[in-house]
C-alpha positions as CSV (number, residue, x, y, z in Angstrom):
1,M,28.1,-4.4,-10.1
2,S,28.4,-7.4,-7.8
3,E,25.8,-8.7,-5.4
4,E,27.6,-7.3,-2.5
5,Q,28.1,-3.7,-3.8
6,N,24.5,-3.7,-4.7
7,K,23.5,-4.0,-1.2
8,I,24.4,-0.4,0.1
9,V,24.6,3.1,-1.5
10,V,25.6,6.2,0.1
11,F,23.4,9.4,0.5
12,Q,25.4,12.2,2.3
13,E,27.6,10.0,4.0
14,T,24.9,7.8,5.2
15,E,24.6,4.1,4.3
16,I,21.4,3.0,2.4
17,R,20.6,-0.7,2.1
18,R,19.1,-1.6,-1.2
19,V,18.5,-5.0,-3.5
20,W,17.8,-5.1,-7.2
21,H,14.3,-7.0,-7.4
22,K,11.9,-7.2,-10.4
23,D,14.2,-5.1,-12.4
24,E,14.5,-2.0,-10.1
25,W,16.0,-0.8,-7.0
26,W,14.2,-1.4,-3.8
27,F,15.2,0.4,-0.5
28,S,15.3,-0.3,3.1
29,V,12.4,1.7,4.4
30,I,14.0,1.9,8.0
31,D,17.6,3.0,6.6
32,V,15.8,6.1,4.6
33,I,13.8,6.8,7.8
34,E,16.8,6.9,9.7
35,V,18.4,9.5,7.3
36,L,15.3,11.6,6.7
37,S,13.5,11.7,10.5
38,E,16.9,11.5,12.3
39,S,15.3,9.8,15.0
40,Q,17.0,7.9,17.9
41,N,14.5,5.1,17.0
42,P,13.6,5.1,13.3
43,R,11.9,1.3,13.7
44,R,9.5,2.9,16.2
45,Y,9.2,6.2,14.0
46,W,8.2,3.9,10.9
47,S,5.9,1.8,12.9
48,D,4.0,5.0,14.1
49,L,4.2,6.5,10.3
50,K,2.5,3.2,8.9
51,I,-0.5,3.9,11.5
52,K,-0.6,7.5,10.4
53,L,-0.8,6.5,6.8
54,K,-3.4,3.7,7.1
55,K,-5.6,6.2,9.0
56,E,-5.0,8.7,6.4
57,G,-6.3,6.2,3.6
58,A,-3.1,5.3,2.4
59,A,-3.3,1.7,2.6
60,Q,-2.7,1.2,-1.1
61,L,0.6,2.6,-0.3
62,Y,1.2,0.1,2.4
63,E,0.3,-2.7,0.3
64,K,3.4,-1.9,-2.1
65,I,5.9,-2.3,0.8
66,V,7.6,-5.6,0.3
67,Q,9.7,-7.4,2.7
68,L,13.0,-8.7,1.0
69,K,16.2,-10.2,2.7
70,L,18.6,-7.8,3.5
71,E,22.0,-8.0,5.5
72,A,21.8,-6.5,8.8
73,A,24.7,-5.5,11.2
74,D,25.5,-9.0,12.3
75,G,26.3,-10.2,8.8
76,K,22.9,-12.3,8.8
77,L,20.0,-11.7,6.3
78,Y,16.6,-10.6,7.4
79,N,13.2,-9.9,5.8
80,T,13.3,-6.1,5.6
81,D,10.6,-3.8,4.7
82,C,11.5,-2.2,1.2
83,A,10.1,0.1,-1.4
84,N,10.9,0.7,-4.9
85,T,11.6,4.3,-6.0
86,E,8.0,5.4,-6.8
87,T,6.6,4.2,-3.3
88,M,9.6,5.8,-1.6
89,F,8.9,9.3,-3.0
90,R,5.4,8.8,-1.3
91,I,6.8,7.9,1.9
92,I,9.1,10.6,1.6
93,Q,6.3,13.0,1.3
94,S,5.1,11.9,4.6
95,I,8.2,12.9,6.4
96,P,8.9,16.7,7.6
97,S,12.6,16.9,6.3
98,P,14.8,19.6,5.0
99,K,16.5,16.5,3.5
100,A,13.6,15.6,1.5
101,E,14.0,17.1,-1.7
102,P,17.8,16.4,-2.2
103,F,17.0,12.7,-1.3
104,K,14.4,12.8,-4.0
105,L,16.9,13.8,-6.5
106,W,19.4,11.3,-5.2
107,L,16.8,8.7,-5.4
108,A,16.1,9.5,-9.2
109,Q,19.8,9.6,-10.2
110,V,20.5,6.3,-8.5
111,G,17.8,4.8,-10.8
112,Y,19.1,6.7,-13.7
113,E,22.5,5.2,-13.1
114,R,21.2,1.7,-12.8
115,I,19.6,1.9,-16.2
116,Q,22.6,3.4,-17.8
117,E,24.6,0.2,-16.3
118,I,22.3,-2.2,-17.8
119,E,22.8,-0.7,-21.1
120,N,26.6,-0.2,-20.7
121,P,27.9,-2.7,-18.0
122,E,31.2,-1.2,-18.2
123,L,29.8,1.9,-16.5
124,A,29.2,0.1,-13.4
125,A,33.2,-0.8,-13.0
126,Q,34.1,2.7,-14.1
127,R,31.8,4.1,-11.2
128,A,33.1,1.7,-8.8
129,R,36.8,2.4,-9.9
130,Q,35.9,6.2,-9.2
131,Y,34.4,5.5,-5.8
132,Y,37.5,3.8,-4.5
133,K,39.8,6.0,-6.0
134,D,37.8,9.1,-4.2
135,L,38.2,7.0,-0.9
136,G,42.1,6.8,-1.3
137,Y,42.4,3.2,-2.2
138,S,45.8,2.3,-4.2
139,E,45.4,1.5,-7.9
140,V,46.8,-2.2,-7.2
141,W,44.0,-2.6,-4.5
142,I,41.3,-1.2,-6.9
143,E,42.3,-3.4,-9.7
144,T,42.3,-6.5,-7.2
145,R,38.9,-5.6,-5.8
146,L,37.4,-4.9,-9.1
147,K,38.7,-8.5,-10.0
148,S,37.0,-10.0,-7.0
149,V,33.7,-8.6,-8.1
150,E,34.0,-10.4,-11.4
151,T,35.0,-13.5,-9.8
152,R,32.2,-13.5,-7.3
153,E,29.7,-12.7,-10.1
154,Q,30.9,-15.7,-12.1
155,L,30.3,-18.0,-8.9
156,T,26.8,-16.8,-8.4
157,D,25.9,-17.1,-11.9
158,E,27.1,-20.5,-11.7
159,W,25.2,-21.1,-8.4
160,K,21.9,-19.8,-10.2
161,A,22.3,-22.1,-13.0
162,R,22.7,-25.0,-10.5
163,N,19.3,-24.3,-8.8
164,V,20.9,-22.7,-5.5
165,K,18.6,-20.1,-4.3
166,E,19.3,-16.3,-3.8
167,G,19.7,-15.0,-0.6
168,M,20.1,-17.6,2.6
169,E,21.7,-20.4,0.7
170,Y,24.3,-17.9,-1.2
171,A,25.1,-16.8,2.2
172,I,25.6,-20.3,3.7
173,L,27.7,-21.3,0.7
174,T,29.6,-18.2,1.1
175,A,30.2,-18.7,4.8
176,E,31.3,-22.4,3.9
177,I,34.1,-21.1,1.5
178,S,35.1,-18.3,4.0
179,K,35.4,-20.8,6.9
180,A,37.4,-23.4,5.0
181,T,39.7,-20.7,3.7
182,F,40.2,-18.3,6.4
183,G,39.0,-20.3,9.4
184,L,36.3,-17.6,9.6
185,T,33.1,-16.9,8.4
186,P,32.1,-13.6,7.2
187,S,30.5,-12.6,10.4
188,E,33.4,-13.7,12.3
189,Y,35.4,-12.0,10.0
190,M,33.9,-8.6,10.3
191,K,34.0,-8.8,14.2
192,Y,37.7,-9.4,14.0
193,K,38.0,-6.3,11.7
194,D,35.7,-4.2,13.8
195,L,33.1,-3.9,11.2
196,K,29.4,-3.8,11.8
197,R,27.4,-2.8,8.5
198,E,30.3,-2.0,6.1
199,N,31.2,-4.2,3.3
200,L,33.7,-6.9,4.3
201,R,35.4,-7.0,1.0
202,D,36.0,-3.1,1.2
203,H,38.2,-3.7,4.1
204,M,40.3,-6.6,3.2
205,T,44.0,-6.0,1.9
206,D,44.8,-7.0,-1.6
207,I,46.1,-10.2,-0.5
208,E,43.0,-11.3,1.6
209,L,40.9,-10.3,-1.5
210,I,43.1,-12.6,-3.8
211,F,42.5,-15.6,-1.4
212,T,38.9,-14.9,-1.4
213,M,39.2,-15.1,-5.1
214,L,40.9,-18.3,-5.0
215,G,38.3,-19.8,-2.7
216,E,35.4,-18.8,-5.2
217,A,36.9,-19.5,-8.5
218,T,37.9,-23.1,-7.1
219,T,34.5,-23.4,-5.9
220,R,33.3,-22.8,-9.2
221,N,35.4,-25.0,-10.8
222,K,34.4,-27.9,-8.5
223,A,30.9,-27.3,-9.0
224,V,31.2,-27.5,-12.9
225,E,33.6,-30.4,-12.4
226,K,31.1,-32.4,-10.5
227,D,28.2,-31.1,-12.3
228,A,26.8,-30.1,-8.7
229,Q,22.9,-29.6,-8.5
230,G,21.0,-28.0,-5.7
231,F,22.1,-26.6,-2.3
232,E,23.7,-29.6,-0.8
233,E,25.8,-30.7,-3.8
234,N,27.1,-27.1,-4.1
235,R,27.9,-27.0,-0.5
236,G,30.1,-30.0,-0.9
237,A,31.7,-28.2,-3.8
238,A,32.1,-25.0,-1.5
239,R,34.0,-26.9,1.1
240,E,36.1,-28.2,-1.2
241,G,36.9,-25.2,-2.9
242,G,37.5,-23.4,0.2
243,R,39.7,-26.2,1.6
244,A,41.9,-25.9,-1.4
245,A,42.5,-22.0,-1.0
246,G,43.0,-22.6,2.7
247,K,45.9,-24.9,1.9
248,A,47.5,-22.3,-0.6
249,L,46.8,-19.8,2.1
250,D,49.0,-22.0,4.5
251,A,51.7,-22.2,2.2
252,Y,51.7,-18.7,1.5
253,E,52.0,-17.9,5.0
254,K,55.0,-20.1,5.6
255,E,56.8,-18.7,3.0
256,A,56.0,-15.3,3.6
257,G,56.3,-15.5,7.3
258,S,53.3,-13.4,8.2
259,K,49.4,-13.9,8.4
260,V,47.2,-13.2,5.4
261,V,44.2,-12.4,7.8
262,T,44.5,-9.0,9.5
263,D,42.5,-6.8,11.8
264,T,43.2,-4.1,9.4
265,N,40.3,-2.1,8.1
266,F,39.9,1.0,6.4
267,K,37.3,3.0,8.2
268,Q,39.4,5.8,9.0
269,Q,40.6,6.2,5.5
270,I,37.1,6.3,4.5
271,A,35.7,8.5,6.9
272,A,38.6,11.1,6.1
273,A,37.7,10.8,2.5
274,K,33.9,11.5,3.1
275,Q,34.9,14.3,5.3
276,Q,37.0,16.0,2.7
277,K,34.0,15.7,0.0
278,K,31.5,17.1,2.7
279,L,33.9,20.0,3.2
280,E,34.4,20.4,-0.6
281,R,30.7,20.5,-1.0
282,K,30.3,23.1,1.8
283,K,32.8,25.3,0.2
284,K,31.1,25.0,-3.1
285,D,27.9,25.9,-1.7
286,K,29.3,29.1,-0.1
287,E,30.9,30.0,-3.3
288,K,27.4,29.9,-5.0
């Protein structure tokens, strides 16, 4: 799956941020705390829990917490306390919650699925396709979305080979492409669509996705053509790639007589699909 899709996974309709680091999943501790404790202030809960764990002699556990950059609600990347599956299991044991056992099973399943996907990458696309289908997206949209994943991966692979650093540098270059293509950075785009922590591309129309792909594919071509090395040279390629896509977008809008960028999002559609799945689970539980 793409870098963007790897950022969030869902447990019982609640989003958990995660990142693939050192060949395993690392999960946002704050997000897990929020799910299990149902606290109105999960940061304070985690702060108090860390003190409690230290007092109980669990210093080694605390040392295994790593700060990794995760995307926040404002679309920016911040250092966030993260734990791998093993450490997260131990943290969960310290939180009294009826969701603890289901969450442990979910963590194990998430890890197992990733191992399967590494051995057979086609599984990732199959799972993504089914996920979007369950949420009610059209087949045309799904095909475009999965193609956008492939285009994004090709670009980030190129950046990595050209000594662009993952994290903040990737985010800046992505913003350059978006600004030159649509006139909006990703954070501005999210605000326009009334999104907070959702994945922006999951709320784009198929036409918006097509121009996103055009900007990223052209950026990759420019980087290869210029043999761009390092952040600054690739920043130039990103601007050129975005401008080329922006010119194509202007031509399309003149011909079509309508704007490409819309404030349309699929939150209601997604919420309805999740609610339906929740009702189906409850019905199954009653039948058992």
